[in-house]
C-alpha positions in Angstrom: 5.6 -14.7 8.4 4.8 -18.1 6.8 3.8 -18.2 3.2 2.4 -21.1 1.2 3.3 -21.4 -2.5 1.1 -23.4 -5.0 2.3 -24.3 -8.5 0.0 -26.2 -10.9 0.7 -24.7 -14.2 2.7 -27.6 -15.6 2.6 -31.4 -15.3 4.6 -31.2 -12.1 2.4 -29.9 -9.2 4.1 -28.6 -6.1 3.3 -27.0 -2.8 5.8 -25.2 -0.5 6.2 -23.3 2.8 8.6 -20.5 3.4 9.1 -18.1 6.3 11.0 -14.9 6.9 13.6 -16.9 9.0 14.7 -18.7 5.8 13.1 -22.0 6.4 11.9 -23.6 3.1 10.2 -26.9 2.4 8.5 -28.2 -0.7 6.7 -31.3 -2.0 6.1 -32.1 -5.6 4.2 -34.7 -7.7 5.2 -35.5 -11.2 2.1 -37.4 -12.4 0.8 -35.5 -15.3 -2.1 -33.1 -15.3 -4.0 -34.6 -12.3 -3.8 -31.5 -10.1 -7.4 -31.7 -8.9 -6.8 -35.2 -7.4 -3.4 -34.4 -5.8 -3.3 -30.8 -4.7 -5.3 -30.9 -1.5 -3.7 -34.1 -0.2 -0.3 -32.5 -0.9 -1.2 -29.4 1.1 -2.4 -31.6 4.0 0.8 -33.8 3.8 3.2 -30.9 3.8 1.5 -29.0 6.7 1.2 -32.1 8.8 4.7 -33.4 8.1 6.1 -30.0 9.1 3.7 -29.6 12.0 2.3 -26.3 10.7 -1.4 -25.7 10.9 -2.8 -23.9 7.9 -4.3 -21.5 10.4 -0.8 -20.3 11.1 -0.3 -19.1 7.5 0.1 -15.4 6.8 -0.5 -15.6 3.1 -0.6 -17.8 0.0 1.1 -17.2 -3.4 -0.3 -19.1 -6.4 0.9 -19.5 -9.9 -1.5 -17.8 -12.2 0.0 -19.2 -15.5 0.4 -19.2 -18.3 0.7 -22.9 -18.8 -1.9 -25.7 -18.4 -5.3 -24.1 -18.5 -6.9 -26.8 -16.3 -4.0 -27.0 -13.9 -3.8 -23.3 -13.4 -7.5 -23.0 -12.9 -7.4 -25.8 -10.2 -4.5 -24.1 -8.4 -6.1 -20.6 -8.4 -9.4 -22.0 -7.3 -7.9 -23.8 -4.3 -5.8 -20.8 -3.3 -8.8 -18.5 -3.5 -10.8 -20.9 -1.4 -8.1 -21.1 1.3 -7.6 -17.4 1.3 -11.3 -16.7 1.8 -11.8 -19.4 4.3 -8.7 -18.5 6.4 -9.1 -14.8 5.8 -5.4 -14.4 4.7 -3.8 -12.5 1.9 -3.4 -14.0 -1.6 -0.9 -13.1 -4.2 -0.9 -14.2 -7.9 2.5 -14.8 -9.4 3.1 -15.4 -13.1 4.6 -18.9 -13.8 7.1 -17.1 -16.0 8.3 -14.9 -13.1 8.5 -18.1 -11.0 10.7 -19.8 -13.6 13.0 -16.8 -13.9 13.2 -16.5 -10.2 14.1 -20.1 -9.8 16.8 -19.7 -12.5 18.3 -16.8 -10.7 18.2 -18.4 -7.2 19.5 -21.9 -8.2 22.0 -21.0 -10.8 22.7 -17.3 -10.6 23.5 -16.7 -14.3 26.1 -14.0 -14.1 25.3 -10.3 -14.4 23.7 -8.1 -17.0 25.3 -9.9 -19.9 22.9 -12.8 -19.8 19.2 -12.9 -20.6 16.9 -15.3 -18.7 14.3 -16.6 -21.0 11.6 -18.9 -19.6 9.6 -20.7 -22.3 6.4 -22.6 -21.6 4.8 -24.8 -24.3 1.7 -23.2 -25.8 1.3 -25.9 -28.6 1.2 -25.1 -32.3 5.0 -24.4 -32.3 4.4 -21.5 -30.0 5.6 -20.6 -26.5 4.7 -18.3 -23.7 7.7 -16.2 -22.7 9.1 -13.0 -21.2 12.7 -11.8 -20.9 14.6 -11.0 -17.7 17.9 -9.8 -16.5 19.6 -9.6 -13.1 20.2 -6.2 -11.6 22.3 -6.6 -8.4 20.3 -9.0 -6.2 17.0 -8.4 -8.1 15.4 -9.9 -11.1 14.1 -7.4 -13.7 11.6 -8.2 -16.3 12.5 -6.6 -19.7 9.4 -7.4 -21.7 5.7 -8.1 -21.4 4.4 -11.6 -21.1 3.7 -12.8 -24.6 2.8 -15.6 -27.0 5.3 -16.1 -29.8 6.4 -18.7 -32.3 9.5 -20.6 -31.2 11.3 -19.8 -34.5 10.6 -16.1 -34.2 11.8 -16.1 -30.6 15.0 -18.0 -31.4 15.7 -15.6 -34.3 15.4 -12.7 -31.9 17.8 -14.4 -29.5 20.5 -15.2 -32.1 24.0 -14.1 -31.0 22.8 -13.3 -27.5 23.8 -15.0 -24.3 20.5 -16.5 -23.1 19.6 -18.9 -20.3 16.6 -21.0 -21.4 14.4 -22.6 -18.8 10.9 -24.0 -18.8 9.0 -27.1 -20.0 9.3 -26.1 -23.7 13.0 -26.7 -23.5 12.1 -30.4 -23.5 10.6 -30.0 -27.0 13.0 -27.5 -28.5 16.4 -28.2 -27.0 18.0 -29.3 -30.2 16.6 -26.3 -32.1 17.8 -23.9 -29.4 21.3 -25.3 -29.5 21.3 -25.1 -33.3 20.0 -21.5 -33.6 21.3 -19.9 -30.5 24.9 -21.1 -30.2 25.6 -19.0 -27.1 22.6 -20.4 -25.3 22.8 -21.9 -21.8 20.1 -24.5 -21.1 18.7 -25.5 -17.7 19.1 -29.1 -16.7 16.1 -31.4 -16.9 15.2 -31.1 -13.2 15.3 -27.3 -13.2 13.1 -26.7 -16.2 9.8 -26.8 -14.4 8.1 -24.1 -12.3 8.4 -24.6 -8.6 6.1 -23.7 -5.7 9.1 -22.6 -3.8 10.0 -19.9 -6.3 6.3 -18.9 -6.4 6.3 -18.6 -2.6 9.5 -16.5 -2.6 8.0 -14.1 -5.2 4.9 -13.9 -3.1 7.0 -13.1 0.0 8.4 -10.1 -1.8 4.9 -8.9 -2.7 3.6 -9.3 0.9 6.7 -7.6 2.3 5.8 -4.7 0.0 2.3 -4.5 1.6 0.5 -6.3 -1.2 -3.3 -6.0 -0.6 -5.0 -7.7 -3.5 -8.4 -9.3 -2.7 -8.7 -13.0 -3.4 -11.5 -12.2 -5.9 -8.9 -10.3 -8.0 -6.6 -13.2 -8.4 -7.4 -14.9 -11.7 -5.6 -17.3 -14.2 -3.4 -15.5 -16.7 -4.1 -17.5 -19.9 -2.6 -15.0 -22.5 -4.5 -16.9 -25.2 -7.8 -18.7 -25.2 -8.0 -22.4 -24.4 -7.2 -24.9 -27.2 -10.8 -26.3 -27.0 -12.3 -22.9 -27.5 -9.9 -22.2 -30.5 -10.9 -25.5 -32.2 -14.6 -24.9 -31.5 -14.4 -21.5 -33.3 -12.4 -23.0 -36.2 -15.2 -25.5 -36.7 -17.8 -22.7 -36.7 -16.0 -20.9 -39.6 
């Protein structure tokens, strides 16, 4: 089974291919929020370079956010179009799940004593987050996906051993270190969501006989876009 992963919820867009034999390849582009210009060329480049026709794909996994509203919408739209056109399965994976999965796969924070806390910048001193732990070889989500102020989150994490990952670490690293002295922080290259982790999470869903229709896969915004919020504020 060959699965394509698509991640466009942050400023780094990426595309990956994974198969059940363990082969994994990924290409990424760190050029800001220009996903609409880069995504299809990246898919073409990755498949041609690895001599895999898109018609050989068994499924696609796409990040559904939260994160960049425009980037997420582009990724989901492309994934839905490919799923419909190729008549293959499509899975939506939260970017928070993808970040937590990457943290577990690349760094294996040890055991039940550590909480994995992906944080994605939501502007206005707020972040998107969820909390995870490791149970055996599996990742377990402990909370719902939520929007929360960074200060409230750090207050809740005080005196706990927490592994922080995600683009919001770039903004709040000093504050995290000051308020959560037991924190472990992902390195700069590991803070962003990866199409590889999205594909691996998708592989798990497909292995469990996931049957969602492409029409059911939609962006997960958690809150309304900033432009809509500002428009409503001006109307008050």
